N, C-alpha and C positions, 0 to 999 in steps of 0.2 A: 502394384507394388504396396507392401504395408508399410505405413507412415512410421518413421522413428518415434521412441518414446517422447522426446522433447515436443515434437510436432504435435503429437496426440494431446499433450497437456496443454499445449497452447491453444488448440482447437477447442478443447474443453472450456478453457478460460473465456475464449472469444465468444463461445455460445452463452456462456453465464452473463457476460456483460451484455448481449443482445437482448437476452431474456429478462434481465432485471427491470427494463423499462415496462414490459407487460405485467410483471409481477406486481410493480407499483400501481399500474392502473387498476388491478384486479384487487388490491389489499382491502381488508375491511377496516373502515374507520374507527370501528368498535375497539374498546380496550382489551377485548379477547379474554376477559376473566375479571375475577374481582380484583379491586384495587389494592386491597391489603395495605399494610405499612411498609412491608417489605424491609430488608436492611436489618443488621443487628443493632441491637439496643445497648450493645456494650460500651461503655466509656472509655476513656483514655488509660485508666488504670486496668492493665490487664489481668485477667485470672488465668492465663494460660491457655484460654480457648482459642480455637483456630480462627485466622481470617478466611472465611469461606468463599471461594470463587466458584461460579457455575459458569462454564465456558460452553454455550451451544454453539458447536462448530461442526464442520463436516469432516468426521474421522472415517468415514467410508463413503461409497459412493463415486459419482464421476468427477467430483472436485476435491477428493479426499486428499490428493497431494497438497493442496492449499491449505487445508485445515490442519494436516498434520505438522506442516512447517511452522504454522503459527502456535500449535500447541508446544512445539519444540521451544520456541522463543519464550512462551509463557513460563514452561518448567525451568528454563535458564533463569528467568528473571526470579522466579521463586528461590532457587539456590541461592542467588546473590543476595537477596532481601532476608531470607531465613538465617544466613551466615552473619548477618549483621544484626540480628536480633528481632526479625520479623516486622510487622507493620503495628507500631505503638506495642511492642510485646506479644503480638499475636503471630504465631507460626502461619505463614501462608498455605493453605490446602486447596488443590484444583480438582473439581470434579467436572469431567469431561461429559456432556451429554451430546450425543451424535445426532445432528441435524440431517446428515447424509446431502446436505446441499439442497434440501427440500424445504420448501415454505411452510406446508402445511404441518410437515414433522416438527420443525422448529416452533411454531406457533404452540401445538399440542404440548411440547416439553415446557414451554414458557407457562401455560395455563396450569400444568401439574405441579411445578416446583417453584417458579419465580414469586409468586406472591406469598410464600410461606413464612418470610421473614427469616428463613434460615441462612441466607446468603448476604454477604457484605458486598460482592461486586458480581455482576452479570455480564460476561462478554457475549454480545448478542450479534453472532453471525460473522461470517468470513467474506462473503459476496453478496450483492444484491439479491440472489436467490433466496437466502434465508435471513438476510439483515433487514431487507425493506419490510417483509412482512412481520417481523419480530418487533419493529419500532412501535407499531399501533398495539400491538398485543401487550407491550410493556409499559406503555405510556402512563398508566395509573399505578404503577408499582414504584414505591418510594425508596427504591435501591440505586445506588450508583450504577450506571450502565454505560458500557464501552462498546462500540462495533468497530471491526476492522474493515469495513467496506466503505471505501471513499465515495459513496453516492451522494450527489446533490440534494435529494429528496430528504435524506436524514439529516441535515443541517438546518434543523428547525427547532430553536430552544423553546419557541412558544408551543408547538404541537408535541414535541418529545422533550419534556423539561429535564428530564434526569439522564439523557443520551448525550454521550461524547463521541467522537470520531478519532481513532488513533492514526489517521493517515491524512494526507493533503490532496488537493485537487490537481487539475492540469495547470491552471495558471502560473504557479511557481516554475515549472518546467519550461513552459513557454518563455516566461521572463528571462531565464537563465539562458535559453538558447538564443532570444533575440540579442541579449547582451554580448554573448560570443560571436554572433554574426556581425555585430557593430564593430567590435574590437578587431575583428579579421578583416573588416573592410568589404564585406560583402553587400552588393547593392539590389541582387535579385535572387529569389529562391523559387523552387518547385516544391510543393508538399506531397509526400507520399503516406499513405497509411492503409490499414486493412479497411475493408468497406463493412463496417459495423457501427453500432450505435457508439462505442468508445472511439473508433476511429474517426469518425465524423465530428464528435466533441472536440477531440484532441486537435485535429486540424483546424476547426473553426476557431478555437482559443489562439492557436499558433498563429493563423492567418491575422487575426484581429490585432495582436500585439506586433507582428512584423510591420504590418502597414501604419500602425500608430508610430512605429518609429522610422516610418520613410523607406522602408525596404519592400520593393516590389515583389508581389508573388505572381509569378508568371502563370502557374497553373496548380491545381489541386487534383491529384490523380488518386483514386481509390481503387485497391486490389481486392478481388474476392478473397473471402478468408479460407475458401477452400482450394484456391489456385494453386497449382503446382509448377506453373510458369507464368512469369510476370513479364515475359519479353514485350508483349504489346502494350502493357501500360508504361514500361520503362522507355519503350522507344517514344511514347508520347512526351514523357518527361525530357529525353534528348531533344526533341523537336522544339520544346520551350525554350531552349538555350537558356538555362539559369545559370548565375554565377555559382550557386551551390544548391544541393538538394537536402531539405530536411525531412526525416522520417520519424513518425509519431506513432505511439501505441504500442502496448504489448499484443502481438499478434501473430498468428501462423503466417502470416504473409511476409513477414520479415526475411524468412530464408529465400523464398523465390525471388523477392526484390533484390536482395543482395546478389544472387546468381545471376540474375539478368543484367544488373549494373556492371558484372565484370564481363559478361558475354558481350554486351554492347560496347565495351571500351569506354565506360564512363569512370572508371576509376580515377581518371585525372580530374574528375569534379569532385571538389570537396563535399562530403556527405557527412551531415550531423544528425546523430540518432539520439532523441530525447531520452530521458532516465527510464521510461515505460519500454520504449524499444530496445534500449540498451540492455534491459534485464533478460534478453533472449540468451539462451547458451550458446553463444558464437563458437565456442570451441567444438561443437559436434556438427556444424553445418557450414565452416567457413575454412579456407586455407589463408595463409599469409598474404597471398596477392589479393584476395578478395577485400582485405582489410587496408588496402592501401588508400591513403586520403579519407579514411572513415574515422570519424571522432565519436566517443560515446560520453554521454552525460550521466553522471553518477554523484551520490552524495560524497564527499571526501572521504569518509571513514570507509568506503568500499573499494577505495583505489590503493593498492599496494604500495607501501612506501610513502603516502600522504602523512603529513605530520599530525592529522586528525586522528590518525590510529595510535598515537602515542598518549592519548588521554586515559587515565586510570578507568574513567567510565566505559569507554569502549573496550578496553582489555579486559574488563570483568565480563563483559558480553561476550566477546570472542573466545574468552576461556571457557566459559560455562556451556555456550551453545556448540562449541567443538567437542565437548564432552558427548554430546547427544548426537551430532550429525558433522563429522569432519568434511564430508565431501558431498554437500546438497547439490540437486540436480539445478537449481536456481541460484543466484546471488543471496546473501544473507539478508536483502531487503525484506523477505517474507517473515522469516523470523524475527526481525527487528520490530515489526509491527506488533506481533504477540508480546515480545519483550516490554513494548510501551505500555500495555495494558496494566502490569503488575506495578512498574515503576510509577506511573501516573497515579495509580490508586494509593501507593504510600506516600506519594506528596500530598495528596489532597488530604489522606486522614492526618497526616503530620501537621499540616496547615490549620485543619480544623480542631485537632488534638481530641479526635473522636473517630469512631468507625461508623457511627449512625449515618444512614443514608441520606437524609436531607443536610446535613453538616457537612458531608463529603462532597455532595452535588455543589452547594455552594463555594466551597473551597476549591473544587475543580476549576470552576468557571474563572477563577482569579490566578490561575497558575499561566503567568504571562510570559516568563523568561526561562531559560534552561536552569537559571540558579535557584528557581522556585521548585525544581524537581532533582533531587541528589540522584544519580545514576542516569540521568539524561544526558544522551550524546549526540542527538539527531539534528536538531535545529536550534536557532538562537531563540526563536520566538515560539511559544507553545500555543496557547489559545488567546482570543480577544473576547470583548464582551458580547460582540454581535456574531460571533461564529465559533462552530464546535469543530471545525477542520483544524488541524495542525497549521499553524499559521507559516509555514515555509515560505521562502522568497528567493528569487533568482541566486542571491548570494549564497544560498545552502547547497549549491551545486557546483560542480567543476566539469570540465571538458577535457577528455584525455585520449591521446591516439588509441584506437581500437586494439584491443588484444584478448587474450581468453580469459574466461572466468576460472579460476582454479581455487578450490577450496573456499568457495563462496565469495572470493575478493578478485577484482579486476586487476590482471596484469598486462599494464599499459604497454603497447607495441609488440607484445609476444606473439 
């Protein structure tokens, strides 16, 4: 039987996550090209020239779905920023250079374009496949760089001084989940994830935080990414007799796990799906009975009816992104990551009163709170002096009764 489109997408993303570790191991430590000054020499006094963005993202190839959604988010932010006068008076222009999700191709683009001094911002990759090899290739280029890939190896200001990450890691999701488990009085859990690098990392983080909070972890069960039936694995979960089940990771195993949960009568066991797991398109592979006692973690602004959606910043995002894609195949998380790139670059330029690369990099590292970045709606904290990840915390997430994702937003209980 041919896999449905959503499952094919998740399989591709899972494969990308697995491969990113080997790409990192094989990456060249050389800077991949001449170090050039990079970045514009324009001052705060705009001459009407554009603020030029080079987006090295997969617009084609096996992970094109991700790159295209991120590009939509960047374009939505461009429209918002340009309607408000641009970046220090410079209208934003975005040039997409297609990496096709291929590291060698991404590096070739960087060597050809990045050190020219033509660009004011370089968006360096969507996933580990292109982002990890891009980082050393851009290390000597003095242009503000933002990557959309939440890879730990990229969070290295000493090695990649001009690189920032527009996403957060696994720890905040685990923190929020553990807080919810404590609130609900859960004493023991079994963890379930896809058997991949991402799944193992996610469950390791979740296990560590749960045990630190005094919650017993009865078992950790990994499901092969290619499994179409997770009954044997979920039978193992049932035998461990947990108070609750916790599912982690964006993985094609989610569908089979949910189906096996229903088949084995485990819908009476509360099941918590972290925000990575929750991003799966539940409307395509579950029925209402499958969603009983299932709770999804998400940013508040993704949950329909949550007060966080009332902010002008979120409404600007939603209005513009829906002009480009009113019915995305996945939640608006992915577009929001691309949206971040332009919003953060504007904040850095305004803080520096310059669009010169070194000045913007220094200012970017000091964007600490959402008040430092006009248009930002996603987390209370942004960066810290010792981390280039977005500083999300457990408090930046909520849990809601499972429902379908409709027009990019979660409909709780639907």
